[in-house]
N, C-alpha and C positions, 0 to 999 in steps of 0.2 A: 455445557461440558465441552472441553477442548476436542477438536476434530480428531486428533490421533487417538485419544482415549476411546472415542466412539467406535472407531474401527477395531481397536484391540479387543473390545468387548462384544463386537457384533458376531453372533453365532452363525449368521448366514454366510460369513466369509471364512474360508479355510484358515486353519492355524498356519499352514505353510505360506500362504499368501501374505498373512500378517507378519510372519517372521521375515519374509523378503522385504517388506516395507520397512520394518525396523532396521534391517541391514542397510538399506539405502539411506535412512534417516541418519545413521551413524557414519556414513561415508563422507569423505571430504567432498564438498560440492564443487571444488575447483574454481577456476576463473570463468567469467562469461566467455562463451565460445563465439567465434566469428560467424559460424554457420547458423542462420536463424530463419524462422518463418517471417514473412513480410507483413508488418503491421500497417493497417490502413492509415493510422495517425501519422506515421513517419515517412510517408511516400514523398514528401517534399522536404528533405532534411536541410537544416541550417548547418553550415560548416564552421565549427569553432576551431578546427585543427590548425595548430601552428606548424605541425610537421617538422621537417628538418630545418626549416628556415629560422626557427627560434629555439635556442637551447632551453632545456628544462631548468627552472630555477634551482640553485643549490640549497637555498634556505627558505623557510617560511615560518610564520608564527603558528599557523594552523593548516594542516592538510586535511581536506575532506575527501574521503574515498567514496565515490558514487555521485551521480549527477541527475538523479530523479527529483521528485518533488520535495523529498526530505532534505537532500543536499542543497537545493535552491533556497529553501526556507532558512536553513542554518547559515548559509553564506550571506543572505540578506540581513539577518539579525546581527551577525558578527560585524559586517561592514558598516551598517548604519549606526552601530554603537562603538566603533573603533576609537582607539586613542589617537590624538593628533600628534603623531610622531612620524618621522620620515620613513617612507617606503620607496622601493624601487622595483623595476622589473626583474632585477636579479635577486631581490629579497622582498617579495610581496607579503602582505599580511596574511592573505588567504590563497591557497592553491587548491583547486578542485581537480582530482584525478579520475578519469573515466577509462575503463578497460576497452570499451568499444567507442561508439559515438555518443554524444550527449543525449541523455534521456532515451536510451535504447533498451532499457530494462523494463521493469514492471510498470512504471508510470507511463511510458510510451506504448504500452500494450494493454492497458486496462480499459474499463468501460466508459471513462469520462463522466462518472455518475457520482455526484455528491449526495449520497443517500444515507440517511439515518432513519430507520423505521421505528425505532424505540423498542423493538423486540428484545434488545439486549438489556433493557432497563430491568425487567423482572429477574433475569438471570443474575445480574450484578447485585440487585437488592437482596436476593436470596443468599448470596454468598458473602457480601460485604456490608449489608445494611442499607437502609433507605438514604441516609445522608451521603454515603459514599456513592451510591447509585445516582443520586441527583447531580453530584459533581461530575461523575463520569459522563452522564448523558448530556449535560450542559457543555462539557468539553467537546464532545463529538458534534453536537448541534451547532456550535460556534463556527465550525469550518465553513458552513454555507456563506454566511455574511462576510467572514474574513476573506475568503478567496474571491468573492465577487467584488469586494472593496479593493483588493490588491489589483485585480484586473482593471477596475475603473481608474485607480490611481496611476497606473502605468499606461493608460490609454490603449489597452489591448482587449477591451470588452468585445468589440466587433470581430477582431481577428481570431480570438479564442472562442467565440460564440458562447461566452459565459452568460448564463441566464438562470433565473429562478423559475422553477416549475412546480407542479403538484405531482408528487409520486402517487401511483396507484399500486398498492400491494394486493394482488389478486389471489383469492382462494377458490378452489373448485370443489372441495369436499366438506361435508358437514362438521366432522370432528376438528379438522384443522381450523375451520372458520370459527368454531366455538372457542377454541383455545386462543385464537388471535384476538377475539373480542374481549376475552378476560384480560389479556395482556394490555390491550388498549385502555380499558377501564381503569386498571391499576395505574398505568402511566398518567392518565388524565387526573386521577385523584391525587397522586403524590406530587406531580409537577404541573400544577394547573396553568401557570403563566406560560411556560415553554410549550405546552401542548394545546394551546388555544386554537391553533389552525388545524389540528387533527380532527378527522371526522370518519364516518363509516357509511357504507351503502350496502344494502342487503336485498337479495331476491329481486322482486319487481320494482323496488325503489332505486335500483342501479340505473343511472341516466343512460338513455338509449344512445346518445352521442359518443359514449365511451367505447362502443363497439365490443362490449364484453358480455354478450348474452349468455355465455356458458358459465359465467362466474357465479359462485354461491354467495360471495361477499367481497367487499373491497375496503381496505383501510387506506385513507388518503391523508397526506400531509405535505409540508414544504420540503423541497429538495432542490438540487441544482444539477446542471449539466454544463460541460465545457469540453474543449479540445485539449486534452491534458498535455500533449507534447508541445503545442504552441504556447500554452501557459508557462511551462518551465522555460522554454526558449525565450519568451518575452521577459521573464524575471531576470535570467542570466544576462541577456543582452543589455538591459538597463544597468545592471551592476557593473558590467565591463565598461560601459560608457561613463558611469558616475565615478568609478574608482579604478581608473586605468593603471595606476601605480600599485594599488593595493590588492588587486584580484587577477588571478590567472585561471583559465580553464584549459586543461590539457586532455585532449581526446587520444584514443588509441594508446593509452599509457597504463597498462595493467600494473597493479602493485603486486610484487612477487614475494616480498618478505618485509617484516618490520623488526628492527633490533634496537635495544637500548644503546644509547651512545652518549652517556654522561661524560662531560669533559669540563675544562676549566671555565667555560662560559655557561655552565649550568647543565641541568638535565636536558637531554634531547633524545628524540627518536630518529633513527635512520630508516627512512622509507625507501626501499629499493623498488625500482620500476624497470620496465623493459627499455627505458630511454635514459636511465641514470638514477642517481640517488638524491633525495631531498632530505635535509635535516630539519626537524620541526619540534616545537615545544609541545604541541597537541596534535593528536590524530583522532579523527572522528570517523567511525565506521558506519556508513549509510549504504551498505551493500546488500541488505535485506536477505534474499535467499542464499547469497554467497558469503554471509558474514562469518560462518565457522571455518572458512578457508584460512583466513588470517587470524581468527580467534577460535582455535580448536576447542576451547572449553565450552563453547556453545553447542557442540554436537550432542544430540540427544535432548537439546533444549530449544533450539531454533532450527527449523528444517524447511527445505523447499517443497512447494506443492505446485504442480503445473496446472494452469488454468487456460481456458480457451475462449476466444472472442471471434466475432464475425461482423462483417459489414454486408448488409443485404438490401435488396431492392424490394420496396413494399408492393403489395397488391394494388391494382388500379382502383379498387373501391375504398381503400384505407385512407382516411383524411390525414393530412400532415398536421401532427400535434406537437411539433418540436418546441414551440413556444409555450405550450400548456402543460404537457405531461411527461413523466417518465414512468417506467413500469418495473414491477417485480412479480414474477409468476411463481407461486408456491405450490409444490406438488407433495404427494405422500413421501417421496424421497427427493430431496434437493429442491433447487429453485433456479430460475433464469432471471436475468436483469436486462433492461432495455432502455435505450434512449433513441430519439430520432433527431437527425441533423436538420437544420433549416433547409438544406437542399433536398431533403427527403430520405436520405439513406437511413436504414435501421441499423443501429449498433446493438447487437445482441450477444450476450455472453452467458456462460454457465454450463449446464449439462454435465457438471462434475459427477453427480450421483449416477448419471446414466453411462459413465465411463466403465472401462473394464474393471471387474470385481467391485462394482459400485463406487468407482473412483479411487480405490486403493492403489491401483497401478500408477497413479499420478503423484502419490506421496513419495518424497525423496528425489524427485526429478528436478534437477537444477538447470537443464537445458531448455531452450525455446526453439529448437530446430525441427521438431516433429509435431504431428497432430495425433490426437486420440481418435481412432476411427469411429468408435461408438458415440463419442461426443459430437463429432462431425455429423454423423447421421441424425442425431437428435436436434442439433441447432439448425440444420438445413431444412428440417421439416416441421418444426414446432409451431411456427407463427400462424399458418393457415388453420391449424387445429385449435389454437388458443382463441383466435378472433372469429373463427367460423368462416366458411366459404362466402357467405352472403356479404359479410363486412370486409373481407380480405380481397376477394376478387381474384383476378389473374395477374401474374407477374409478367411485365413486358421486359424482355431482355434477359440478362444474366441474373438469376435469382440471388446467388451468393457472389458478391463482388470481391470479398477477401475473407480468408480464414487463417487465424494465427494463434500462437500460444505465447504465454509469458509465465515466468516463474515467480510465484508469490512466496512469502515467508510466513510460516505459522510457528507458534510457540507451544510448548508442552502444557502450559497453563492457560493458553488462549488469550494472553495479553501481550502487548508490545513490550520491548525492553528499551528503556530510555535512561541515560545517565552515565556517570563515570564508571569505568571498568576497574574492578580490583585486580590485583596481580594474580589471584587464584583463578581468574577467568582467562587472562591473557597469557600467563606464564612469563610476563615481563615485569620489571620493577615499577612501582608507583612513585610519583614525584610530588604529590600534594599540589600546592598552589603553583609550583614552577613548571608543571607539565603533566599531562595525563593522556590516557586513551579513553575514548567515549564511544557510546553506541546509541543508535536510534534506528530500530529495525523491528521486524516481526509484526506486521500490521494485520495479519490474518485475512487478507483480501479486502480489508476495509480501510485502505490507506487514504482514500479521499476524505474520510472523516476522522483521521487520526494523525497523518504524517506531517501536515503543514505546521500545526501547533505543537506537535511533539518536537519537531525540529527547532522551533522557536524556543521551547523549554530547554532543550539540551544546550543550545547556544547561550542562553541566559545563564545557565548553571556554570558553563565554562567561563564566561566573562566575570561572573561573580567570584569565581574561585581564583582567577588570575587577573588581579587588578591592573597589571601592566598593559593589558590589551584594551582596556575600556575606561572612559572617564564619565560615562553618562548612564550606564545600564542600571536598571532597578533589579535587585536580586529576587524580587517577589515572584514566586511561581505557585502561590497558594491556590491558583485556579487549576493547577495540573493534578490529575488523579495520582495519588502516591502509590497506588497498586501497580502502576506501570514503571516505577523506578527500579533501577538496578540495586540489588542488595546481596550480600553474601548469603543471607538466610534464604532468600528466594532462589539463588543459584543452587544451594544445597538441596532444597525441597522439591524442585520441579523437574528433575531429570527423568526421562522415560526409561523403562527397563530395556536392557539389551536383548532379552529373550521374551517371547510370548509366555505368559504365566502358565504353569503346569495345569491349572484347572481349566484353562482355555483349551489346551491340547486335549485333555481328557474329554471335554464336551464335544469335540469334533470326532471322537472315535466311534 
């Protein structure tokens, strides 16, 4: 069930608090703000900025708005399949526009965790059927090998610390553990090949070396971890080196408006920025939590949710498991997720359900400049409790090295939005094969197992639609879950109510 719907129906949360959340959801998220919390991942930034030294291009074939993992995947797919026609620095094939610095949004603030527990399989199968659920889970699982392969191809495996690990999804209560086992058994029965590496441990059979004596049970399976900021930087640096005439990355260049600009040379979009205007055939929105700023039709359908991450010092008894494991801690309300870096730092995120009003106060928050006090309290103290003092020990030095937030994007139906945008969504004309607006957003906090291949899919759709931009691309996206595609029917059927339902108000009286 989608996150927003859970809160709207939760009788433990006041109707007034829920109405305030709906009001925020329907509010323009605005542009990313310059004031931010400092992410551990981006403490050594790479400078892509051309600043005043180089003028903004006047034209491009494609403008990508956003420079996270989605935008990087789209740019890579477009450029690797580009048509062999002249480009220049004044009219590159692809221009990426970033309001702040590259990868300063959700990707540069996430957990670096390529994690698919397969818990979603049962939910998807119940709603869409077994065949659709198989395709959906295969799509998500494919991200692990895909991203590790890209890192290896680019020679950035060591730099990004990209690695395969075994995830440990830890349960502490009897009922949640029983439900988890049922989901695991269903997944292994329906998808035997992909689930071959999944296993479970229970009670006294939990290996002592996992340091999880308080666990009731553990589901384990393949996962990955990497330094997300360095991964995106590595991809973009290679593209700039390989396609110097075809690709431009423009930092500190927020897009302020988009207008239709059809002229004698065919349909065009006029993309207005703080540094000037670019005319383009295609515009791709990869702005996630901020997408409804430039596409107001998404308000009530895609909305920001603030999440919180930390970098912490492990206790002196806790063994470094960076090369072996990642973790998911499941509670009666909510969960936390964790990886460990080769240097030892613990990267812990979550605590959403422990936030104010059970997390409700973080719905509709598009800024990443503040922290949730209650989430800070939770994340700062949870690890010793989870692992136990005997296995955790004492922390030498500063326990919490960094604490920051990031703005994720959730959708009203719980699924990403990927594909060509109809005019009913943008309020601007559609131009068919000669130009269009596209979207790839709303990954619901699961971007590391959805965004890269979703970006590849939307870029493939664009190239298949506009033959002038590619000579080599295969139009086949049969591997992509169709439930994630943009459609007018989905647009009509998935909007959230503007008001808390009357029966919910009455239930709170």
